[in-house]
N, C-alpha and C positions, 0 to 999 in steps of 0.2 A: 504494499500500499505505500510505501513511500515514494516511489515514482509518481503517484496520484496526487500525492500532496504537494509535489514541487511544480508539477504541471497546473495544478489549480492555483498555485500562488501566482501564476503569470496571467490568469484571468481576472484577478481582483486587484484594482487599483490600490495605492498605498493609502489613500483616505479611507477606502471602505474596510481595508484590513486592519485598522487602528480602531474602527468603530465596532466592528463585529468580532465576536469571540469564535463562533465556529459557521461554516459554510456548508449548504445542503446542495448536492448536485446528483443528477442522474447518472449511471453508466454509458448511457447512450451519449450523453453530451460529453462525457470524459473521452469516449472513443472518437467522436467527430473531432474534438480538439486535437487528438493525437494525429489523425489524419491530415488535419490542415498543417500541423507542423512540419510532417513529411511532405507535403505539398503534392498528396496522391487523393483520387476520389474515394468516398466512402465504400463503393463496390469494388475495390482493389483487392486482388488475391494475394496470398503472402509472398511470391516471388516478386511482384511489383513492388510492395512494399520493402522488400530487402534491398532491390536495385536503388529505390528512391534513399534508403538510409545510407548504403554506401556512398551514393554520390554526394549527399548532405554532409557527411562524414570527411570526406576528402576536402571539402571547401571551409567547414565551420571548425575544423579541429584546432585548438590553440597553437600547435607547432607548426599548421599550412601556412604557406606565404601567400596568402591572400587578404583582401579586405573585411571578407565575412569573417574571419578567425576569431572566436570568442570563445571563453570558456562556459559562459553561462548558456550560449546558445547551443554548444556541445552536449551539455548535460541534458537541455531540454529534447533535443533530438534522440539522444540515447535512451532517455526515460521514456519519450512516446515510443520508440521500437520496441523495449522490452514489453511496454503495455499492450501492445498489438500482438506479439508475439505469444503472451499469456493468453490473449483471446483467441487467436487461430489453434493454439494446442488444445483449448478446451473445446473447440468444434470439432477437430479431428477425433477426440474422446467422446464425441456424443454427448458432452454435459451440457445441459441447459443451463442457461445463464439469464436471470431477469434483468434486462436493461433499463425497466422503468424504476428498479429499485434506487431508491436516494442513499447516497452515501454522505455521511457526515464527517468532515475533515476539522478536527479540533487542533488546538494548540497543542505542543508536545509538553506535556506534563512532567515535571522533576521532583522527586522525594525532596521534602524540605530537609536542609542540612541537620537541624536539630532532632530530627526524628532518626537516632542512630540504632536504638534499641526498642524492637519491636517484638521480642519474644515474651515478655511479661505483660502481653495488652496495653504497653504503655503506662503503667503503673510504676511509680518510684521514681527517684533520684538518686545520682551518685554513680559509685562504682557498679559492676555487674555483681557483685556479691551484694552490696547493701541493696540494689534493686530486687533481687530475688529474696532477700530476706523480708523486705516490706510487701512483696506479691505474696508471699507466704501469709504475711498477718492480716493482709487483707481478705485473702481466701477464707481463712480460718474464722474471721468475723462474718464474711457472707454464708458460711455454712452453719455457723451458730443462729444466725438471723432465719435461715431456713427450717431448722430443726424446729426454733421456737414457732414459727407461722404453722409449721405442719402440727405441732401438738396444740395450739390454739383452735385450728381448724379440726382436728378430731376430737377436742372436747366439746365444740360448739355442735357438732353433728350428732352427738348423743351416742347413747350406747346401742340401740336398736335402728338408728336411722340410717339411711342410705346414704353415702357421699357419691355426688355426682362429679364423675373425673372429667371435667371439659373446660373451654374456655382457656385461662391461662395456666392450668394445672401442668400441662406437659411443658409447657415452656420453661416453667419455673423449676421443673425436676429435670429438665434436660442438660443442666450444667454439671459437667463430669470433673472429677479429681484427675490428678496426674496420673495416676495409674489405672483410669479407666472405669473406676467403680463410683455408683451414684451415692454421694454422700450421705442422703437422707435414708436411702436404703440400707447403707451400713448401720446408721443408728438404729433405725427399727430392728435390724439382726441383733444389735447389742442390748436393746430393750427387751427384746423377747427372750433372750438368752438368760438375762436376770430375773425375769418372772417364772423361768422354768419352762418354756415350751418346748425347749428341745431335748428334756430329760427323758423321753421316751425312745431315744433312739438306741438303734443297737449298737452295743460296744461303748455307750456312755460312761466314763468313769473309770474304764478300763485301759491297761496298757497296750500299746500296738503290738500285733502277732510278730514273730519272728520273720515271717517273708516279707514285712515291711520296713524292718530294720536293716537298711542296706546303705552302702557308701554313696552319697549323694553324688559324687564327684566320678564314678564307675558307670557305665553304661550295663544295661541289664544282662547282655550276654556275659560279659567279663565277670559280673556278680556271680552268675549260674556256673560257671566254670571253676571259679573259686570255692564255692561251696561243694561241687562235685569231688574236686581234688582233696578238700578236708573232710569230706566224709568218707573217702577211700584211704585214710591215712598218710597222705601226701603231705610233706613238711618242705618249704621253701629251702634251698640251699643256704642262703645267708643266716637263717635261723639255727640249723645244725653247726655250721661254722662259729657262730658266737657262743655256741652252747660249748664246742670244743676248745675255743679260745679261753673261756673262763676256766674250764676244768683244768687245762694245762697251765694256765696262770697261778690257779690255787694250788695243784701240785708241785710247782716251783717253790711257792713261797714257804710250803710246808717242809721243802728239802731245805730251804734257808734258815728256816726255824731250829730244825734238827741241826744245822752245822753251826748256827749261831753260838752255842754254849763253849765253844773251843777258841772263842775270839774275845777281845776286849771292847773298848769302844770304836766306834767309827768316826774318822777314818783309821784305819791300823797302822800300829805305831812302830812294833818291832819287826825286824826282817824275817823272823820265823814265821809270824803270823801274817806277813804279806806273800811268803813262799807258800804256806799252806792254802791261802786264799788263790793264788794264781792256779794252783792244782784242781781245786775244786771249781775254778771258772772255766778250765780247759775240760773237764769232764762233762760240763753241761753247755759247752759251746755249741754243739750240735742241736741240742733241744733248744736253744734260743734261736737258731738260725731257722730250724723248721717252723718253728711258733711266729716269728716275724713274716715268713712266707704267707702263712694261713693268714696273718693280720691283712697283708697286702692284698690278697684274694678277696678277704670278706670287704674291703674297704672299696673295692671296685664295683661289687654289686650289691651292696646294701641300700635299700631305696631312701633311706632316711640319712642325710649328713650326720645328725646329731648322734647318731648310734655308731659311729665309727672309732676305731681304737687308735691309740698312738704304739709306735714299735716299742718293744721291751728291750731294756738291757739289764745285765746281770748286776751292775752297781748300782742302778737306780733303785732295783728291787731289794738289794742288800741295805741299802742306805734307810729305807722305810722299815725293813724288818729289824735291823739293828738298833732302832730307836725305840722298839716296843720295851716298856719296863719290866714286864712279866716274865720274860726270857732270862734264862740262867746264862753266866758269862764266865770266862776266865778258868774254865775246867780242862783238866788234862785229859786229852785225848788217850783213848785205850790203845794198848802196844797191837792187839790184834787188827784195829782198824789201819794203822800204820803199816802193819807187814803186809795185808791184804792190798794196800794201795801201791807200794813200792814193787812188787811183782808185775803188777798190771803196768805201771809206769814204765819199768824196765822192758817188759815185752814190748810196749809201743816204740820205745825207743830203738829197740833191735829191727824192728820192721822197718821203722824210717830209715835206719843206716842200711839196711838189706835193700830196700827200693833204690836207695840214692846211689848204690854201687851200680846198679844197672842203668843209670840215668846217663 
């Protein structure tokens, strides 16, 4: 419709344009003006209009070297040609058009600059947060007024009288809240619940069945699969690994408590205690290494990050065990334990030397 507005502006004098806000024109008159601009008869076909347009464009184009060159004239010719092309296209598609229909060409309206926020029905001033807060207060006040009006109408109607729902009834109750729930209906439901109208429902006052207690973040299929696996005794791998880690750590701490009675305070002061501790650490080095591998595997598959474990070291465990006040200390190691430990160490040293000879 933009070409029609521009062509129509050429038909109105500047005096009339300032005195009149809108102009009414029929489509037939608009098409006649387009034919006159192109200089062809009203009965001309599309090919004749196209040739006339090409001839005029060559003469009135702003870059043409002629006296008729004009930017305004070129725009008029171009817009008139587009209007006629649209008319011919409708004729080819057998689209009927009422040429006696009046078209109203009004001025272009621009939104006022002060109306920047239209999301809250134009209520409130200030920042968007302040406007939203003021809008919520206005909505709450309107809701209270509607509830009061409803209760007054209900009391005036009487207990056995029929209320005629007509006139402005549906208009007043058509206002919806943000979540699409009628505020008046919601208040009526709350009022009925307080009176005990819903006490006869099945399952009222009883807990939900186990079929409904499911994780809301899982879909129904996943929930059913998990339930089937649990019923068949399936346990996730990260749960079994967590149990193994706790048992291995508890067993290692118990061994440290049994060994603690042969040492003094931590850190160890004498060379004899340090040497004995080094032997004990070498005996349990493989256990610590295997336990840390299990911890690494568990940390990769556990679904909750808060359940992850830190890697263990024997010195860190010993520091916590050695500080327990109830354990004995500075006891003499029995000779049988020393005799058992020395052959084991000598046999291990022999095997190490034997393999080193072949390397």
